[in-house]
Phi, psi and omega in degrees: 000153176257131175233144173286167178295322184288322176298318183294316178300316181293322174294314174299323177297302181304318178292317176299321173296320177293330178277350174117016172279155171284169180306311186291320177294319178299320179292306185290323173301320178294317173294323180286330179290312181295326176294317179303307182298324184291326178283001180088008181265054191296341180295341179233024171269227180298328175291330179272349168296336174297331174292328176285324185287322176299314181296325180292317187289324184274348181088010176284338170240126171274105186295339185248021180295146179249105186294145177253114183246127179241164186229081187288344173215160185300331187248018175230129182245121181252124183237126167259107187291343174061042171077017175264193178286159180292329187298320195293311178296319178299321184293325179295325182270342192313302188295319181293320179301317177299320178297313184294319177305314181291330181280319187252352179093336180199143175214152184231135171245124185234135185220136181238169176056043181243158165291167180300153189282340185077231177284106187288332177298343174299324180278318179285326176294331180291335179273323172304325175293348182256012176087020189234142172278119189229144175231143186225151176219139175218156178234193184179192184295158183292122181225348185239143174288152179263179180298115181094350181263166171237352178260152178297132178225336182237158166283190180285349163047062182282152170249143173230147177221138177218146178216142179290137182237123184302129167066023178198178181298156176298157160291123177222119173252136176209105184217146174290158173278336181278166183292340176203166180285150179299319185295335181286322172304304181305318176299315180306310181305307178306323180267358174075031181255142172295152170257157181297151165298144176100358179273321192208169174234147171281184187292343178271003185075019184257147178299151183211144169252014185254113187296330177292330174283330178294322179297332174280338185251238184217152172281159178253144173286152174289141176069021177069227186292332185290315175298325179297320178295327174292321172301324176290330174295310176302319181298317177294322177289310189283324185243319178300305187285333184272345184084010180289175173298134160300147179308322181299325187259005180274125178299165180297141172276358180236354178225163181071193183238013175260142176292143172291346175067027188296160175244161184223120181242126178227125174242123180246136184239142173269110185292327189283347171288343181261321183203113181300339188253016188303311183298318181289320175292320175297319182298322180287320183288322178288330170298317179297315181298314183296303191283324186272330186237003173065032183281130167295126179255111183295144183100323182288318182295321179295322184289328174287320176302313179302320177295321175298318182298323179297335175267326186255344187084186187249140175255110190239139175301144180303320179296322176285323174303313173309311187289321177292319176301331177299324175286322181302318185289351177285338186295130178077356182284000000 
């Protein structure tokens, strides 16, 4: 089905409201979802919204949670999401975090007790658009084996990095520590497709290309122990520093009625305090890498896809639209 961005946003917002979200949570969740879909990141787009909707209905997300934000130091913002979505507390603190980063050179936003983040690049991009170099880390329920283990001990534990670039879209890197995202494994299982070797283990700790068996076992880190070490660093930032659930202790984000209690760590740096010409220099560098050496510049392709989507709309499966619509009709019923 073809949906304009406005139609998709309105549908997602109504569905979130129908599932039990408050106005604020429904608005930001709809915008983040449609942004991911428009940028070509469909794994955390409209199909992933169904996880949020199911979780709202089941009580894994408190759709009307009021995050509590404290400021123990002038450049540190602590948020307790109180079982809500990760986006609400961040949105409330966004402008203050940006202001503090510009004033002090760096500011940190740290959050606990949230549902999983979805597209982590949503958070870093928002700050890069405000002229800040940003790095973010988040965790969730254990899905991935650690270095030397065959049992899940970490979530996919993504990192995202974003930086402002003069006269073009920000540089945005958003990638999991696992060889692939969990939602990609699940989608392959739903479609009956095999997965590549090196993505996962079955419940017995054996390599598998069967996504259904992979979902009973563990995802694998990219690059073996190196990727697992990245996942551990993310775990320390996202769960250790924030006070959130360690991945081993986090309830499922797809079953039960308990919040996974995920953490989010975001550090924003003002580059102009280091180099007044940072954005111009970075712009020249990424152009050199792209034009002379054929380097893919993360963030640019997504921005181009989003621009195209603004003109032509989104192509979404009828099944996903119908399932989202089923929640939307609950609103006001």
